[in-house]
PDB file of N, H, CA, C and O in Angstrom:
ATOM      1  N   UNK A   1     134.317 111.982 136.464  1.00  0.00           N
ATOM      2  CA  UNK A   1     134.761 112.740 135.319  1.00  0.00           C
ATOM      3  C   UNK A   1     134.886 114.203 135.721  1.00  0.00           C
ATOM      4  O   UNK A   1     133.911 114.848 136.106  1.00  0.00           O
ATOM      5  N   UNK A   2     136.071 114.693 135.625  1.00  0.00           N
ATOM      6  H   UNK A   2     136.864 114.169 135.313  1.00  0.00           H
ATOM      7  CA  UNK A   2     136.316 116.089 135.973  1.00  0.00           C
ATOM      8  C   UNK A   2     137.156 116.721 134.888  1.00  0.00           C
ATOM      9  O   UNK A   2     138.154 116.155 134.443  1.00  0.00           O
ATOM     10  N   UNK A   3     136.737 117.902 134.467  1.00  0.00           N
ATOM     11  H   UNK A   3     135.926 118.362 134.829  1.00  0.00           H
ATOM     12  CA  UNK A   3     137.451 118.624 133.424  1.00  0.00           C
ATOM     13  C   UNK A   3     137.773 120.006 133.969  1.00  0.00           C
ATOM     14  O   UNK A   3     136.866 120.759 134.322  1.00  0.00           O
ATOM     15  N   UNK A   4     139.071 120.350 134.041  1.00  0.00           N
ATOM     16  H   UNK A   4     139.808 119.738 133.754  1.00  0.00           H
ATOM     17  CA  UNK A   4     139.508 121.670 134.497  1.00  0.00           C
ATOM     18  C   UNK A   4     140.182 122.396 133.354  1.00  0.00           C
ATOM     19  O   UNK A   4     141.097 121.871 132.720  1.00  0.00           O
ATOM     20  N   UNK A   5     139.712 123.634 133.090  1.00  0.00           N
ATOM     21  H   UNK A   5     138.968 124.061 133.605  1.00  0.00           H
ATOM     22  CA  UNK A   5     140.303 124.465 132.052  1.00  0.00           C
ATOM     23  C   UNK A   5     140.340 125.891 132.592  1.00  0.00           C
ATOM     24  O   UNK A   5     139.361 126.354 133.176  1.00  0.00           O
ATOM     25  N   UNK A   6     141.454 126.588 132.405  1.00  0.00           N
ATOM     26  H   UNK A   6     142.249 126.211 131.931  1.00  0.00           H
ATOM     27  CA  UNK A   6     141.571 127.963 132.901  1.00  0.00           C
ATOM     28  C   UNK A   6     142.041 128.897 131.796  1.00  0.00           C
ATOM     29  O   UNK A   6     142.801 128.504 130.912  1.00  0.00           O
ATOM     30  N   UNK A   7     141.576 130.139 131.861  1.00  0.00           N
ATOM     31  H   UNK A   7     140.958 130.459 132.580  1.00  0.00           H
ATOM     32  CA  UNK A   7     141.995 131.147 130.899  1.00  0.00           C
ATOM     33  C   UNK A   7     141.784 132.530 131.459  1.00  0.00           C
ATOM     34  O   UNK A   7     140.761 132.774 132.101  1.00  0.00           O
ATOM     35  N   UNK A   8     142.733 133.473 131.239  1.00  0.00           N
ATOM     36  H   UNK A   8     143.563 133.275 130.718  1.00  0.00           H
ATOM     37  CA  UNK A   8     142.651 134.809 131.797  1.00  0.00           C
ATOM     38  C   UNK A   8     142.238 135.847 130.761  1.00  0.00           C
ATOM     39  O   UNK A   8     141.350 136.658 131.022  1.00  0.00           O
ATOM     40  N   UNK A   9     142.861 135.834 129.605  1.00  0.00           N
ATOM     41  H   UNK A   9     143.583 135.175 129.393  1.00  0.00           H
ATOM     42  CA  UNK A   9     142.562 136.823 128.575  1.00  0.00           C
ATOM     43  C   UNK A   9     141.541 136.254 127.598  1.00  0.00           C
ATOM     44  O   UNK A   9     141.169 135.083 127.672  1.00  0.00           O
ATOM     45  N   UNK A  10     141.091 137.120 126.671  1.00  0.00           N
ATOM     46  H   UNK A  10     141.393 138.071 126.611  1.00  0.00           H
ATOM     47  CA  UNK A  10     140.106 136.673 125.699  1.00  0.00           C
ATOM     48  C   UNK A  10     140.677 135.567 124.810  1.00  0.00           C
ATOM     49  O   UNK A  10     139.994 134.585 124.518  1.00  0.00           O
ATOM     50  N   UNK A  11     141.932 135.730 124.381  1.00  0.00           N
ATOM     51  H   UNK A  11     142.487 136.527 124.618  1.00  0.00           H
ATOM     52  CA  UNK A  11     142.564 134.708 123.547  1.00  0.00           C
ATOM     53  C   UNK A  11     142.711 133.409 124.327  1.00  0.00           C
ATOM     54  O   UNK A  11     142.468 132.320 123.808  1.00  0.00           O
ATOM     55  N   UNK A  12     143.114 133.552 125.584  1.00  0.00           N
ATOM     56  H   UNK A  12     143.312 134.437 126.005  1.00  0.00           H
ATOM     57  CA  UNK A  12     143.263 132.362 126.427  1.00  0.00           C
ATOM     58  C   UNK A  12     141.905 131.724 126.673  1.00  0.00           C
ATOM     59  O   UNK A  12     141.801 130.501 126.765  1.00  0.00           O
ATOM     60  N   UNK A  13     140.868 132.541 126.779  1.00  0.00           N
ATOM     61  H   UNK A  13     140.953 133.535 126.705  1.00  0.00           H
ATOM     62  CA  UNK A  13     139.522 132.023 126.990  1.00  0.00           C
ATOM     63  C   UNK A  13     139.050 131.241 125.767  1.00  0.00           C
ATOM     64  O   UNK A  13     138.430 130.186 125.906  1.00  0.00           O
ATOM     65  N   UNK A  14     139.338 131.749 124.580  1.00  0.00           N
ATOM     66  H   UNK A  14     139.841 132.606 124.467  1.00  0.00           H
ATOM     67  CA  UNK A  14     138.981 131.030 123.353  1.00  0.00           C
ATOM     68  C   UNK A  14     139.705 129.688 123.291  1.00  0.00           C
ATOM     69  O   UNK A  14     139.111 128.666 122.948  1.00  0.00           O
ATOM     70  N   UNK A  15     140.986 129.704 123.624  1.00  0.00           N
ATOM     71  H   UNK A  15     141.469 130.534 123.903  1.00  0.00           H
ATOM     72  CA  UNK A  15     141.762 128.463 123.625  1.00  0.00           C
ATOM     73  C   UNK A  15     141.249 127.516 124.700  1.00  0.00           C
ATOM     74  O   UNK A  15     141.194 126.303 124.493  1.00  0.00           O
ATOM     75  N   UNK A  16     140.877 128.068 125.838  1.00  0.00           N
ATOM     76  H   UNK A  16     140.922 129.053 126.006  1.00  0.00           H
ATOM     77  CA  UNK A  16     140.367 127.244 126.934  1.00  0.00           C
ATOM     78  C   UNK A  16     139.037 126.607 126.551  1.00  0.00           C
ATOM     79  O   UNK A  16     138.786 125.445 126.871  1.00  0.00           O
ATOM     80  N   UNK A  17     138.186 127.366 125.866  1.00  0.00           N
ATOM     81  H   UNK A  17     138.390 128.310 125.605  1.00  0.00           H
ATOM     82  CA  UNK A  17     136.904 126.830 125.421  1.00  0.00           C
ATOM     83  C   UNK A  17     137.114 125.696 124.425  1.00  0.00           C
ATOM     84  O   UNK A  17     136.431 124.673 124.477  1.00  0.00           O
ATOM     85  N   UNK A  18     138.055 125.888 123.528  1.00  0.00           N
ATOM     86  H   UNK A  18     138.609 126.719 123.485  1.00  0.00           H
ATOM     87  CA  UNK A  18     138.376 124.851 122.541  1.00  0.00           C
ATOM     88  C   UNK A  18     138.887 123.599 123.251  1.00  0.00           C
ATOM     89  O   UNK A  18     138.494 122.482 122.912  1.00  0.00           O
ATOM     90  N   UNK A  19     139.760 123.790 124.232  1.00  0.00           N
ATOM     91  H   UNK A  19     140.079 124.697 124.507  1.00  0.00           H
ATOM     92  CA  UNK A  19     140.298 122.666 124.995  1.00  0.00           C
ATOM     93  C   UNK A  19     139.193 121.972 125.791  1.00  0.00           C
ATOM     94  O   UNK A  19     139.161 120.745 125.880  1.00  0.00           O
ATOM     95  N   UNK A  20     138.287 122.766 126.371  1.00  0.00           N
ATOM     96  H   UNK A  20     138.313 123.763 126.299  1.00  0.00           H
ATOM     97  CA  UNK A  20     137.171 122.211 127.132  1.00  0.00           C
ATOM     98  C   UNK A  20     136.307 121.314 126.256  1.00  0.00           C
ATOM     99  O   UNK A  20     135.958 120.202 126.652  1.00  0.00           O
ATOM    100  N   UNK A  21     135.962 121.799 125.061  1.00  0.00           N
ATOM    101  H   UNK A  21     136.245 122.702 124.739  1.00  0.00           H
ATOM    102  CA  UNK A  21     135.148 121.008 124.146  1.00  0.00           C
ATOM    103  C   UNK A  21     135.845 119.705 123.786  1.00  0.00           C
ATOM    104  O   UNK A  21     135.209 118.653 123.719  1.00  0.00           O
ATOM    105  N   UNK A  22     137.150 119.775 123.554  1.00  0.00           N
ATOM    106  H   UNK A  22     137.667 120.629 123.608  1.00  0.00           H
ATOM    107  CA  UNK A  22     137.925 118.584 123.204  1.00  0.00           C
ATOM    108  C   UNK A  22     137.940 117.585 124.358  1.00  0.00           C
ATOM    109  O   UNK A  22     137.767 116.384 124.152  1.00  0.00           O
ATOM    110  N   UNK A  23     138.149 118.093 125.578  1.00  0.00           N
ATOM    111  H   UNK A  23     138.290 119.068 125.745  1.00  0.00           H
ATOM    112  CA  UNK A  23     138.191 117.211 126.744  1.00  0.00           C
ATOM    113  C   UNK A  23     136.836 116.570 127.026  1.00  0.00           C
ATOM    114  O   UNK A  23     136.764 115.394 127.383  1.00  0.00           O
ATOM    115  N   UNK A  24     135.756 117.349 126.864  1.00  0.00           N
ATOM    116  H   UNK A  24     135.814 118.304 126.574  1.00  0.00           H
ATOM    117  CA  UNK A  24     134.412 116.813 127.083  1.00  0.00           C
ATOM    118  C   UNK A  24     134.127 115.701 126.086  1.00  0.00           C
ATOM    119  O   UNK A  24     133.558 114.669 126.442  1.00  0.00           O
ATOM    120  N   UNK A  25     134.522 115.912 124.843  1.00  0.00           N
ATOM    121  H   UNK A  25     134.984 116.750 124.553  1.00  0.00           H
ATOM    122  CA  UNK A  25     134.316 114.885 123.816  1.00  0.00           C
ATOM    123  C   UNK A  25     135.160 113.646 124.122  1.00  0.00           C
ATOM    124  O   UNK A  25     134.687 112.518 123.989  1.00  0.00           O
ATOM    125  N   UNK A  26     136.407 113.864 124.531  1.00  0.00           N
ATOM    126  H   UNK A  26     136.792 114.780 124.639  1.00  0.00           H
ATOM    127  CA  UNK A  26     137.313 112.757 124.828  1.00  0.00           C
ATOM    128  C   UNK A  26     136.798 111.923 126.000  1.00  0.00           C
ATOM    129  O   UNK A  26     136.863 110.694 125.966  1.00  0.00           O
ATOM    130  N   UNK A  27     136.288 112.587 127.033  1.00  0.00           N
ATOM    131  H   UNK A  27     136.235 113.586 127.061  1.00  0.00           H
ATOM    132  CA  UNK A  27     135.782 111.897 128.216  1.00  0.00           C
ATOM    133  C   UNK A  27     134.445 111.204 127.944  1.00  0.00           C
ATOM    134  O   UNK A  27     134.051 110.306 128.688  1.00  0.00           O
ATOM    135  N   UNK A  28     133.750 111.615 126.888  1.00  0.00           N
ATOM    136  H   UNK A  28     134.070 112.345 126.284  1.00  0.00           H
ATOM    137  CA  UNK A  28     132.465 110.994 126.563  1.00  0.00           C
ATOM    138  C   UNK A  28     131.339 111.455 127.469  1.00  0.00           C
ATOM    139  O   UNK A  28     130.372 110.724 127.683  1.00  0.00           O
ATOM    140  N   UNK A  29     131.455 112.656 127.999  1.00  0.00           N
ATOM    141  H   UNK A  29     132.240 113.250 127.825  1.00  0.00           H
ATOM    142  CA  UNK A  29     130.467 113.171 128.946  1.00  0.00           C
ATOM    143  C   UNK A  29     129.112 113.352 128.271  1.00  0.00           C
ATOM    144  O   UNK A  29     128.095 112.932 128.822  1.00  0.00           O
ATOM    145  N   UNK A  30     129.078 113.968 127.093  1.00  0.00           N
ATOM    146  H   UNK A  30     129.905 114.309 126.646  1.00  0.00           H
ATOM    147  CA  UNK A  30     127.803 114.188 126.414  1.00  0.00           C
ATOM    148  C   UNK A  30     127.170 112.879 125.988  1.00  0.00           C
ATOM    149  O   UNK A  30     125.955 112.712 126.088  1.00  0.00           O
ATOM    150  N   UNK A  31     127.983 111.955 125.515  1.00  0.00           N
ATOM    151  H   UNK A  31     128.970 112.091 125.433  1.00  0.00           H
ATOM    152  CA  UNK A  31     127.465 110.653 125.102  1.00  0.00           C
ATOM    153  C   UNK A  31     126.847 109.935 126.305  1.00  0.00           C
ATOM    154  O   UNK A  31     125.783 109.326 126.191  1.00  0.00           O
ATOM    155  N   UNK A  32     127.514 110.010 127.451  1.00  0.00           N
ATOM    156  H   UNK A  32     128.378 110.504 127.545  1.00  0.00           H
ATOM    157  CA  UNK A  32     126.999 109.385 128.669  1.00  0.00           C
ATOM    158  C   UNK A  32     125.700 110.069 129.114  1.00  0.00           C
ATOM    159  O   UNK A  32     124.758 109.406 129.547  1.00  0.00           O
ATOM    160  N   UNK A  33     125.663 111.375 129.006  1.00  0.00           N
ATOM    161  H   UNK A  33     126.428 111.915 128.655  1.00  0.00           H
ATOM    162  CA  UNK A  33     124.467 112.128 129.389  1.00  0.00           C
ATOM    163  C   UNK A  33     123.280 111.738 128.519  1.00  0.00           C
ATOM    164  O   UNK A  33     122.177 111.538 129.028  1.00  0.00           O
ATOM    165  N   UNK A  34     123.495 111.631 127.227  1.00  0.00           N
ATOM    166  H   UNK A  34     124.391 111.793 126.814  1.00  0.00           H
ATOM    167  CA  UNK A  34     122.405 111.239 126.326  1.00  0.00           C
ATOM    168  C   UNK A  34     121.933 109.823 126.614  1.00  0.00           C
ATOM    169  O   UNK A  34     120.745 109.517 126.512  1.00  0.00           O
ATOM    170  N   UNK A  35     122.880 108.965 126.974  1.00  0.00           N
ATOM    171  H   UNK A  35     123.845 109.213 127.057  1.00  0.00           H
ATOM    172  CA  UNK A  35     122.535 107.577 127.267  1.00  0.00           C
ATOM    173  C   UNK A  35     121.640 107.488 128.506  1.00  0.00           C
ATOM    174  O   UNK A  35     120.792 106.600 128.594  1.00  0.00           O
ATOM    175  N   UNK A  36     121.823 108.389 129.446  1.00  0.00           N
ATOM    176  H   UNK A  36     122.512 109.110 129.374  1.00  0.00           H
ATOM    177  CA  UNK A  36     121.068 108.354 130.693  1.00  0.00           C
ATOM    178  C   UNK A  36     119.883 109.329 130.733  1.00  0.00           C
ATOM    179  O   UNK A  36     119.288 109.524 131.793  1.00  0.00           O
ATOM    180  N   UNK A  37     119.534 109.938 129.604  1.00  0.00           N
ATOM    181  H   UNK A  37     120.017 109.780 128.743  1.00  0.00           H
ATOM    182  CA  UNK A  37     118.428 110.886 129.587  1.00  0.00           C
ATOM    183  C   UNK A  37     117.109 110.235 129.961  1.00  0.00           C
ATOM    184  O   UNK A  37     116.279 110.848 130.633  1.00  0.00           O
ATOM    185  N   UNK A  38     116.910 109.000 129.532  1.00  0.00           N
ATOM    186  H   UNK A  38     117.584 108.502 128.986  1.00  0.00           H
ATOM    187  CA  UNK A  38     115.666 108.318 129.851  1.00  0.00           C
ATOM    188  C   UNK A  38     115.954 106.855 130.152  1.00  0.00           C
ATOM    189  O   UNK A  38     116.956 106.299 129.703  1.00  0.00           O
ATOM    190  N   UNK A  39     115.065 106.244 130.912  1.00  0.00           N
ATOM    191  H   UNK A  39     114.250 106.696 131.277  1.00  0.00           H
ATOM    192  CA  UNK A  39     115.231 104.853 131.294  1.00  0.00           C
ATOM    193  C   UNK A  39     114.840 103.946 130.137  1.00  0.00           C
ATOM    194  O   UNK A  39     113.827 104.166 129.473  1.00  0.00           O
ATOM    195  N   UNK A  40     115.651 102.928 129.906  1.00  0.00           N
ATOM    196  H   UNK A  40     116.474 102.749 130.445  1.00  0.00           H
ATOM    197  CA  UNK A  40     115.351 101.941 128.877  1.00  0.00           C
ATOM    198  C   UNK A  40     115.282 100.580 129.568  1.00  0.00           C
ATOM    199  O   UNK A  40     116.222 100.170 130.249  1.00  0.00           O
ATOM    200  N   UNK A  41     114.170  99.896 129.385  1.00  0.00           N
ATOM    201  H   UNK A  41     113.407 100.230 128.832  1.00  0.00           H
ATOM    202  CA  UNK A  41     113.988  98.594 130.012  1.00  0.00           C
ATOM    203  C   UNK A  41     115.046  97.616 129.502  1.00  0.00           C
ATOM    204  O   UNK A  41     115.477  97.718 128.353  1.00  0.00           O
ATOM    205  N   UNK A  42     115.466  96.678 130.337  1.00  0.00           N
ATOM    206  H   UNK A  42     115.116  96.595 131.270  1.00  0.00           H
ATOM    207  CA  UNK A  42     116.468  95.695 129.908  1.00  0.00           C
ATOM    208  C   UNK A  42     116.049  94.916 128.663  1.00  0.00           C
ATOM    209  O   UNK A  42     116.890  94.609 127.818  1.00  0.00           O
ATOM    210  N   UNK A  43     114.774  94.594 128.538  1.00  0.00           N
ATOM    211  H   UNK A  43     114.090  94.843 129.224  1.00  0.00           H
ATOM    212  CA  UNK A  43     114.321  93.863 127.356  1.00  0.00           C
ATOM    213  C   UNK A  43     114.482  94.720 126.102  1.00  0.00           C
ATOM    214  O   UNK A  43     114.811  94.205 125.033  1.00  0.00           O
ATOM    215  N   UNK A  44     114.250  96.025 126.234  1.00  0.00           N
ATOM    216  H   UNK A  44     113.982  96.443 127.102  1.00  0.00           H
ATOM    217  CA  UNK A  44     114.400  96.932 125.102  1.00  0.00           C
ATOM    218  C   UNK A  44     115.879  97.104 124.754  1.00  0.00           C
ATOM    219  O   UNK A  44     116.232  97.214 123.580  1.00  0.00           O
ATOM    220  N   UNK A  45     116.749  97.126 125.780  1.00  0.00           N
ATOM    221  H   UNK A  45     116.462  97.037 126.734  1.00  0.00           H
ATOM    222  CA  UNK A  45     118.188  97.212 125.527  1.00  0.00           C
ATOM    223  C   UNK A  45     118.654  96.026 124.708  1.00  0.00           C
ATOM    224  O   UNK A  45     119.426  96.177 123.761  1.00  0.00           O
ATOM    225  N   UNK A  46     118.179  94.837 125.077  1.00  0.00           N
ATOM    226  H   UNK A  46     117.552  94.714 125.847  1.00  0.00           H
ATOM    227  CA  UNK A  46     118.562  93.631 124.351  1.00  0.00           C
ATOM    228  C   UNK A  46     118.062  93.684 122.915  1.00  0.00           C
ATOM    229  O   UNK A  46     118.772  93.291 121.989  1.00  0.00           O
ATOM    230  N   UNK A  47     116.841  94.171 122.732  1.00  0.00           N
ATOM    231  H   UNK A  47     116.264  94.490 123.484  1.00  0.00           H
ATOM    232  CA  UNK A  47     116.268  94.281 121.390  1.00  0.00           C
ATOM    233  C   UNK A  47     117.069  95.263 120.538  1.00  0.00           C
ATOM    234  O   UNK A  47     117.369  94.983 119.377  1.00  0.00           O
ATOM    235  N   UNK A  48     117.411  96.406 121.113  1.00  0.00           N
ATOM    236  H   UNK A  48     117.168  96.634 122.055  1.00  0.00           H
ATOM    237  CA  UNK A  48     118.200  97.408 120.385  1.00  0.00           C
ATOM    238  C   UNK A  48     119.591  96.874 120.045  1.00  0.00           C
ATOM    239  O   UNK A  48     120.113  97.133 118.960  1.00  0.00           O
ATOM    240  N   UNK A  49     120.184  96.130 120.972  1.00  0.00           N
ATOM    241  H   UNK A  49     119.760  95.920 121.853  1.00  0.00           H
ATOM    242  CA  UNK A  49     121.494  95.547 120.730  1.00  0.00           C
ATOM    243  C   UNK A  49     121.427  94.550 119.576  1.00  0.00           C
ATOM    244  O   UNK A  49     122.331  94.495 118.743  1.00  0.00           O
ATOM    245  N   UNK A  50     120.357  93.768 119.532  1.00  0.00           N
ATOM    246  H   UNK A  50     119.623  93.813 120.209  1.00  0.00           H
ATOM    247  CA  UNK A  50     120.169  92.796 118.457  1.00  0.00           C
ATOM    248  C   UNK A  50     119.994  93.509 117.112  1.00  0.00           C
ATOM    249  O   UNK A  50     120.571  93.096 116.107  1.00  0.00           O
ATOM    250  N   UNK A  51     119.204  94.572 117.099  1.00  0.00           N
ATOM    251  H   UNK A  51     118.734  94.908 117.916  1.00  0.00           H
ATOM    252  CA  UNK A  51     118.973  95.337 115.864  1.00  0.00           C
ATOM    253  C   UNK A  51     120.278  95.944 115.366  1.00  0.00           C
ATOM    254  O   UNK A  51     120.557  95.914 114.168  1.00  0.00           O
ATOM    255  N   UNK A  52     121.081  96.497 116.278  1.00  0.00           N
ATOM    256  H   UNK A  52     120.854  96.522 117.251  1.00  0.00           H
ATOM    257  CA  UNK A  52     122.371  97.075 115.900  1.00  0.00           C
ATOM    258  C   UNK A  52     123.305  96.006 115.343  1.00  0.00           C
ATOM    259  O   UNK A  52     124.045  96.264 114.394  1.00  0.00           O
ATOM    260  N   UNK A  53     123.276  94.814 115.922  1.00  0.00           N
ATOM    261  H   UNK A  53     122.674  94.604 116.693  1.00  0.00           H
ATOM    262  CA  UNK A  53     124.133  93.727 115.432  1.00  0.00           C
ATOM    263  C   UNK A  53     123.742  93.345 114.010  1.00  0.00           C
ATOM    264  O   UNK A  53     124.609  93.091 113.174  1.00  0.00           O
ATOM    265  N   UNK A  54     122.440  93.304 113.733  1.00  0.00           N
ATOM    266  H   UNK A  54     121.736  93.511 114.413  1.00  0.00           H
ATOM    267  CA  UNK A  54     121.963  92.987 112.382  1.00  0.00           C
ATOM    268  C   UNK A  54     122.428  94.063 111.400  1.00  0.00           C
ATOM    269  O   UNK A  54     122.913  93.743 110.315  1.00  0.00           O
ATOM    270  N   UNK A  55     122.281  95.330 111.774  1.00  0.00           N
ATOM    271  H   UNK A  55     121.887  95.590 112.655  1.00  0.00           H
ATOM    272  CA  UNK A  55     122.717  96.429 110.914  1.00  0.00           C
ATOM    273  C   UNK A  55     124.214  96.338 110.634  1.00  0.00           C
ATOM    274  O   UNK A  55     124.651  96.505 109.495  1.00  0.00           O
ATOM    275  N   UNK A  56     125.005  96.070 111.691  1.00  0.00           N
ATOM    276  H   UNK A  56     124.650  95.934 112.616  1.00  0.00           H
ATOM    277  CA  UNK A  56     126.452  95.970 111.545  1.00  0.00           C
ATOM    278  C   UNK A  56     126.821  94.816 110.613  1.00  0.00           C
ATOM    279  O   UNK A  56     127.706  94.953 109.768  1.00  0.00           O
ATOM    280  N   UNK A  57     126.142  93.684 110.769  1.00  0.00           N
ATOM    281  H   UNK A  57     125.423  93.573 111.455  1.00  0.00           H
ATOM    282  CA  UNK A  57     126.415  92.514 109.929  1.00  0.00           C
ATOM    283  C   UNK A  57     126.096  92.823 108.462  1.00  0.00           C
ATOM    284  O   UNK A  57     126.882  92.492 107.575  1.00  0.00           O
ATOM    285  N   UNK A  58     124.954  93.453 108.207  1.00  0.00           N
ATOM    286  H   UNK A  58     124.316  93.722 108.928  1.00  0.00           H
ATOM    287  CA  UNK A  58     124.576  93.802 106.833  1.00  0.00           C
ATOM    288  C   UNK A  58     125.578  94.781 106.221  1.00  0.00           C
ATOM    289  O   UNK A  58     125.944  94.653 105.052  1.00  0.00           O
ATOM    290  N   UNK A  59     126.020  95.760 107.017  1.00  0.00           N
ATOM    291  H   UNK A  59     125.723  95.864 107.967  1.00  0.00           H
ATOM    292  CA  UNK A  59     126.984  96.744 106.529  1.00  0.00           C
ATOM    293  C   UNK A  59     128.304  96.066 106.182  1.00  0.00           C
ATOM    294  O   UNK A  59     128.903  96.359 105.147  1.00  0.00           O
ATOM    295  N   UNK A  60     128.762  95.152 107.052  1.00  0.00           N
ATOM    296  H   UNK A  60     128.275  94.913 107.892  1.00  0.00           H
ATOM    297  CA  UNK A  60     130.014  94.440 106.792  1.00  0.00           C
ATOM    298  C   UNK A  60     129.908  93.581 105.538  1.00  0.00           C
ATOM    299  O   UNK A  60     130.854  93.512 104.753  1.00  0.00           O
ATOM    300  N   UNK A  61     128.758  92.921 105.341  1.00  0.00           N
ATOM    301  H   UNK A  61     127.989  92.977 105.978  1.00  0.00           H
ATOM    302  CA  UNK A  61     128.549  92.130 104.125  1.00  0.00           C
ATOM    303  C   UNK A  61     128.590  93.011 102.884  1.00  0.00           C
ATOM    304  O   UNK A  61     129.216  92.662 101.883  1.00  0.00           O
ATOM    305  N   UNK A  62     127.911  94.169 102.960  1.00  0.00           N
ATOM    306  H   UNK A  62     127.403  94.453 103.773  1.00  0.00           H
ATOM    307  CA  UNK A  62     127.866  95.091 101.832  1.00  0.00           C
ATOM    308  C   UNK A  62     129.263  95.613 101.501  1.00  0.00           C
ATOM    309  O   UNK A  62     129.640  95.683 100.331  1.00  0.00           O
ATOM    310  N   UNK A  63     130.028  95.978 102.527  1.00  0.00           N
ATOM    311  H   UNK A  63     129.722  95.920 103.477  1.00  0.00           H
ATOM    312  CA  UNK A  63     131.382  96.481 102.307  1.00  0.00           C
ATOM    313  C   UNK A  63     132.286  95.401 101.731  1.00  0.00           C
ATOM    314  O   UNK A  63     133.119  95.689 100.871  1.00  0.00           O
ATOM    315  N   UNK A  64     132.134  94.161 102.192  1.00  0.00           N
ATOM    316  H   UNK A  64     131.458  93.928 102.891  1.00  0.00           H
ATOM    317  CA  UNK A  64     132.939  93.065 101.662  1.00  0.00           C
ATOM    318  C   UNK A  64     132.583  92.817 100.203  1.00  0.00           C
ATOM    319  O   UNK A  64     133.461  92.564  99.378  1.00  0.00           O
ATOM    320  N   UNK A  65     131.302  92.890  99.889  1.00  0.00           N
ATOM    321  H   UNK A  65     130.589  93.096 100.559  1.00  0.00           H
ATOM    322  CA  UNK A  65     130.857  92.684  98.513  1.00  0.00           C
ATOM    323  C   UNK A  65     131.371  93.803  97.602  1.00  0.00           C
ATOM    324  O   UNK A  65     131.804  93.542  96.480  1.00  0.00           O
ATOM    325  N   UNK A  66     131.322  95.045  98.083  1.00  0.00           N
ATOM    326  H   UNK A  66     130.970  95.257  98.994  1.00  0.00           H
ATOM    327  CA  UNK A  66     131.801  96.175  97.297  1.00  0.00           C
ATOM    328  C   UNK A  66     133.309  96.091  97.098  1.00  0.00           C
ATOM    329  O   UNK A  66     133.807  96.455  96.033  1.00  0.00           O
ATOM    330  N   UNK A  67     134.038  95.624  98.092  1.00  0.00           N
ATOM    331  H   UNK A  67     133.633  95.328  98.957  1.00  0.00           H
ATOM    332  CA  UNK A  67     135.498  95.546  97.943  1.00  0.00           C
ATOM    333  C   UNK A  67     135.865  94.471  96.917  1.00  0.00           C
ATOM    334  O   UNK A  67     136.884  94.590  96.237  1.00  0.00           O
ATOM    335  N   UNK A  68     135.049  93.428  96.801  1.00  0.00           N
ATOM    336  H   UNK A  68     134.221  93.331  97.354  1.00  0.00           H
ATOM    337  CA  UNK A  68     135.314  92.401  95.790  1.00  0.00           C
ATOM    338  C   UNK A  68     135.079  92.950  94.391  1.00  0.00           C
ATOM    339  O   UNK A  68     135.810  92.618  93.458  1.00  0.00           O
ATOM    340  N   UNK A  69     134.057  93.794  94.243  1.00  0.00           N
ATOM    341  H   UNK A  69     133.463  94.064  95.001  1.00  0.00           H
ATOM    342  CA  UNK A  69     133.713  94.354  92.935  1.00  0.00           C
ATOM    343  C   UNK A  69     134.720  95.381  92.470  1.00  0.00           C
ATOM    344  O   UNK A  69     134.905  95.554  91.266  1.00  0.00           O
ATOM    345  N   UNK A  70     135.369  96.063  93.381  1.00  0.00           N
ATOM    346  H   UNK A  70     135.218  95.922  94.360  1.00  0.00           H
ATOM    347  CA  UNK A  70     136.244  97.175  93.012  1.00  0.00           C
ATOM    348  C   UNK A  70     137.722  96.799  93.015  1.00  0.00           C
ATOM    349  O   UNK A  70     138.579  97.671  93.155  1.00  0.00           O
ATOM    350  N   UNK A  71     138.030  95.519  92.864  1.00  0.00           N
ATOM    351  H   UNK A  71     137.333  94.810  92.750  1.00  0.00           H
ATOM    352  CA  UNK A  71     139.446  95.146  92.819  1.00  0.00           C
ATOM    353  C   UNK A  71     140.053  95.643  91.514  1.00  0.00           C
ATOM    354  O   UNK A  71     139.404  95.609  90.469  1.00  0.00           O
ATOM    355  N   UNK A  72     141.286  96.098  91.576  1.00  0.00           N
ATOM    356  H   UNK A  72     141.814  96.125  92.425  1.00  0.00           H
ATOM    357  CA  UNK A  72     141.976  96.644  90.406  1.00  0.00           C
ATOM    358  C   UNK A  72     142.840  95.569  89.773  1.00  0.00           C
ATOM    359  O   UNK A  72     143.414  94.723  90.460  1.00  0.00           O
ATOM    360  N   UNK A  73     142.920  95.616  88.487  1.00  0.00           N
ATOM    361  H   UNK A  73     142.453  96.303  87.929  1.00  0.00           H
ATOM    362  CA  UNK A  73     143.791  94.719  87.755  1.00  0.00           C
ATOM    363  C   UNK A  73     144.996  95.513  87.268  1.00  0.00           C
ATOM    364  O   UNK A  73     144.843  96.544  86.612  1.00  0.00           O
ATOM    365  N   UNK A  74     146.175  95.039  87.584  1.00  0.00           N
ATOM    366  H   UNK A  74     146.300  94.202  88.116  1.00  0.00           H
ATOM    367  CA  UNK A  74     147.390  95.763  87.179  1.00  0.00           C
ATOM    368  C   UNK A  74     147.899  95.318  85.856  1.00  0.00           C
ATOM    369  O   UNK A  74     148.911  95.831  85.380  1.00  0.00           O
TER     370      UNK A  74
END
């Protein structure tokens, strides 16, 4: 992952900083850095993945239920 941004004047520097932030976010550099901040055991990764799947399933059920309740009659 390499991000190159250049700017000469103050205005160009502001634009370059804005572009840098956008590129860093697009590349996922900060997200990757946070993911690697500490070691997570494989068993814990599996447990966290399972917990996230349960949360996602509950959210999808709730959203489906809410969409049924909010149907409009023409």
